[in-house]
C-alpha positions in Angstrom: -16.6 4.6 -11.3 -16.7 4.0 -7.6 -14.3 4.3 -5.2 -13.9 3.2 -1.1 -10.7 4.0 0.7 -9.5 2.4 3.8 -6.8 3.7 6.2 -3.6 2.2 7.9 -0.7 3.6 9.3 3.5 2.6 8.8 6.4 3.1 10.6 9.7 2.1 9.3 13.4 2.8 9.0 15.9 2.5 5.6 18.1 4.1 4.1 19.1 4.8 0.2 21.9 4.9 -2.0 22.3 8.0 -4.6 23.5 11.5 -4.3 19.6 12.2 -5.8 19.3 11.8 -2.1 21.6 13.6 -0.1 21.1 12.8 3.4 18.4 10.3 3.1 21.4 7.9 2.0 22.0 7.9 6.2 19.2 5.4 8.1 16.4 7.5 8.9 13.2 6.7 9.6 9.3 7.4 8.0 6.7 7.0 9.3 3.5 7.0 6.5 -0.5 7.1 6.0 -1.4 4.8 3.9 -4.6 4.5 2.0 -5.8 2.0 0.1 -8.1 2.8 -2.8 -10.6 0.3 -4.4 -12.1 0.7 -7.6 -15.1 -0.8 -9.9 -17.6 0.1 -12.0 -20.7 -0.9 -10.8 -21.9 -1.6 -7.1 -21.7 -5.5 -6.3 -24.7 -7.2 -5.5 -24.9 -5.5 -1.8 -24.5 -2.0 -3.6 -21.3 -1.8 -1.8 -17.5 -1.5 -3.4 -15.7 -3.9 -1.6 -16.8 -4.8 1.9 -14.6 -2.2 4.0 -14.0 -4.6 7.4 -12.5 -7.1 4.9 -10.6 -4.4 3.4 -9.3 -2.7 6.5 -8.2 -6.3 7.9 -6.0 -7.4 4.7 -4.6 -3.7 4.4 -3.6 -4.0 7.9 -2.3 -7.1 7.5 -0.2 -6.4 4.3 1.1 -3.0 6.3 2.0 -5.2 9.4 5.0 -7.2 7.2 6.7 -4.0 6.9 5.3 -2.0 10.4 7.8 -1.1 12.6 11.3 -2.8 10.4 14.4 -1.3 8.8 13.8 -2.4 5.4 17.3 -2.2 4.5 17.4 -5.7 6.9 14.7 -7.3 5.2 15.9 -9.6 2.3 13.2 -9.3 0.1 14.3 -5.8 -0.2 17.9 -6.0 -0.5 19.7 -3.4 -2.8 16.2 -2.0 -3.3 15.9 2.0 -2.9 12.9 1.5 -0.8 11.5 4.9 -1.9 7.7 5.7 -1.1 6.9 5.4 -4.9 8.5 1.9 -4.6 6.3 0.7 -1.2 3.0 2.1 -2.8 3.4 -0.7 -5.5 4.7 -3.3 -3.2 1.2 -2.7 -1.2 -0.8 -2.6 -3.9 0.9 -5.0 -5.6 0.2 -7.9 -1.9 -3.3 -6.4 -1.8 -4.0 -7.2 -5.5 -2.6 -10.9 -4.5 -4.6 -10.9 -1.5 -8.7 -9.9 -3.8 -7.1 -12.4 -6.2 -7.3 -15.1 -3.4 -10.8 -14.4 -2.6 -9.7 -12.7 1.3 -11.7 -9.5 0.5 -15.2 -11.8 -0.4 -16.8 -13.0 -3.4 -17.8 -9.2 -4.7 -13.7 -8.1 -4.4 -13.8 -9.9 -7.6 -15.4 -6.9 -9.2 -12.7 -5.0 -8.6 -10.8 -3.4 -11.8 -8.4 -1.2 -9.4 -6.6 -0.4 -6.6 -4.6 2.6 -5.7 -1.9 2.8 -2.5 -0.9 6.4 -1.5 1.2 7.0 1.1 1.8 10.3 3.2 4.9 11.1 3.9 3.5 14.1 5.4 0.9 17.2 5.6 2.9 18.1 1.9 4.2 15.1 0.4 2.7 12.1 -1.1 3.5 9.5 -3.2 0.8 6.6 -5.5 1.2 3.6 -7.5 -2.5 2.9 -9.3 -2.6 -0.5 -11.0 -5.3 -2.7 -12.5 -6.4 -6.2 -11.0 
């Protein structure tokens, strides 16, 4: 299996509901490194997994929709605990939509999966892996 990973960053504010979250129930900020890994079993006709420039551009576009936002105020996240795991899935699903729409080029139609990892710090991160 071949893979290519591109990186972006994301800064948000949010709060959580539920005792399990302790002090994170209060409004707080989070800064993530966001890695998007694209996978395929065979290289495309150009001997690449995906066009890195297009992958970088599309990841930046997905992340820009949340960057510098209080997610508690975003209608699409009303009543949702926007955990790191949850946000990794949101980013992966939106990237998958862009792959299917052709935004990463024709060669990207051969991709078999995407994994998105949000690094909360140098010691903690969460990922979501999906097929295409």
